[in-house]
SEVEXLUM-504789 format. One record per residue (C-alpha): x, y, z; residue in three letters; residue number from 0. Coordinates in nm, 2 decimals, decimal comma. Example, Ala and Ser with C-alpha at 12.3 -4.5 7.8 and 13.67 -1.06 7.14 Angstrom:
+--------+--------+--------+------+------+
|   east |  north |     up | resn | resi |
+--------+--------+--------+------+------+
|   1,23 |  -0,45 |   0,78 |  ALA |    0 |
|   1,37 |  -0,11 |   0,71 |  SER |    1 |
+--------+--------+--------+------+------+
END
This chain:
+--------+--------+--------+------+------+
|   east |  north |     up | resn | resi |
+--------+--------+--------+------+------+
|   5,24 |  22,22 |  19,75 |  MET |    0 |
|   4,96 |  22,05 |  19,96 |  VAL |    1 |
|   4,81 |  21,93 |  19,69 |  PHE |    2 |
|   5,12 |  21,75 |  19,59 |  ASP |    3 |
|   5,14 |  21,62 |  19,95 |  ALA |    4 |
|   4,80 |  21,50 |  19,91 |  ILE |    5 |
|   4,87 |  21,31 |  19,59 |  GLU |    6 |
|   5,21 |  21,11 |  19,71 |  ALA |    7 |
|   4,94 |  20,96 |  19,97 |  LEU |    8 |
|   4,84 |  20,59 |  19,92 |  PRO |    9 |
|   4,53 |  20,61 |  19,76 |  GLU |   10 |
|   4,32 |  20,48 |  20,10 |  ASP |   11 |
|   4,44 |  20,76 |  20,28 |  LEU |   12 |
|   4,38 |  21,01 |  19,99 |  LYS |   13 |
|   4,04 |  20,91 |  19,91 |  THR |   14 |
|   3,95 |  20,94 |  20,29 |  ALA |   15 |
|   4,11 |  21,28 |  20,36 |  MET |   16 |
|   3,98 |  21,41 |  19,98 |  THR |   17 |
|   3,64 |  21,30 |  20,09 |  LEU |   18 |
|   3,62 |  21,45 |  20,42 |  ARG |   19 |
|   3,82 |  21,80 |  20,40 |  GLU |   20 |
|   3,74 |  21,88 |  20,02 |  LEU |   21 |
|   3,44 |  21,72 |  19,96 |  ASP |   22 |
|   3,28 |  21,76 |  20,35 |  GLY |   23 |
|   3,18 |  21,45 |  20,40 |  LEU |   24 |
|   3,12 |  21,33 |  20,74 |  SER |   25 |
|   3,31 |  21,01 |  20,89 |  TYR |   26 |
|   3,01 |  20,78 |  20,84 |  GLU |   27 |
|   2,93 |  20,88 |  20,49 |  GLU |   28 |
|   3,30 |  20,81 |  20,40 |  ILE |   29 |
|   3,28 |  20,50 |  20,57 |  ALA |   30 |
|   2,99 |  20,40 |  20,31 |  ALA |   31 |
|   3,14 |  20,51 |  20,03 |  VAL |   32 |
|   3,44 |  20,30 |  20,08 |  MET |   33 |
|   3,27 |  20,06 |  20,25 |  GLU |   34 |
|   3,48 |  20,00 |  20,60 |  CYS |   35 |
|   3,42 |  20,08 |  20,93 |  PRO |   36 |
|   3,43 |  20,44 |  21,09 |  VAL |   37 |
|   3,70 |  20,35 |  21,29 |  GLY |   38 |
|   3,94 |  20,30 |  20,99 |  THR |   39 |
|   3,81 |  20,59 |  20,84 |  VAL |   40 |
|   3,90 |  20,78 |  21,10 |  ARG |   41 |
|   4,23 |  20,58 |  21,15 |  SER |   42 |
|   4,30 |  20,67 |  20,78 |  ARG |   43 |
|   4,22 |  21,05 |  20,78 |  ILE |   44 |
|   4,45 |  21,07 |  21,09 |  PHE |   45 |
|   4,75 |  20,92 |  20,90 |  ARG |   46 |
|   4,67 |  21,11 |  20,63 |  ALA |   47 |
|   4,70 |  21,40 |  20,82 |  ARG |   48 |
|   5,00 |  21,31 |  20,98 |  GLU |   49 |
|   5,20 |  21,24 |  20,63 |  ALA |   50 |
|   5,05 |  21,59 |  20,48 |  VAL |   51 |
|   5,20 |  21,78 |  20,78 |  GLU |   52 |
|   5,53 |  21,54 |  20,80 |  LYS |   53 |
|   5,59 |  21,68 |  20,41 |  LYS |   54 |
|   5,49 |  22,05 |  20,49 |  MET |   55 |
|   5,68 |  22,11 |  20,79 |  LYS |   56 |
|   6,01 |  22,18 |  20,64 |  PRO |   57 |
|   5,85 |  22,42 |  20,39 |  LEU |   58 |
|   5,69 |  22,60 |  20,71 |  LEU |   59 |
|   6,01 |  22,63 |  20,92 |  GLN |   60 |
|   6,17 |  22,83 |  20,63 |  ARG |   61 |
+--------+--------+--------+------+------+
END
């Protein structure tokens, strides 16, 4: 279920979240890999977490 929610994310959000949560990279390392500012990485991860939480919330309320 969680992986399905992650797979449904836009590519940039999915990449940032995967690098952070599954690969354990720091925000700075992710910024280097994705060639974007650290602030952008933080924003993408925040938005990705919100989207996954929104998709999972109905399942958790059962």
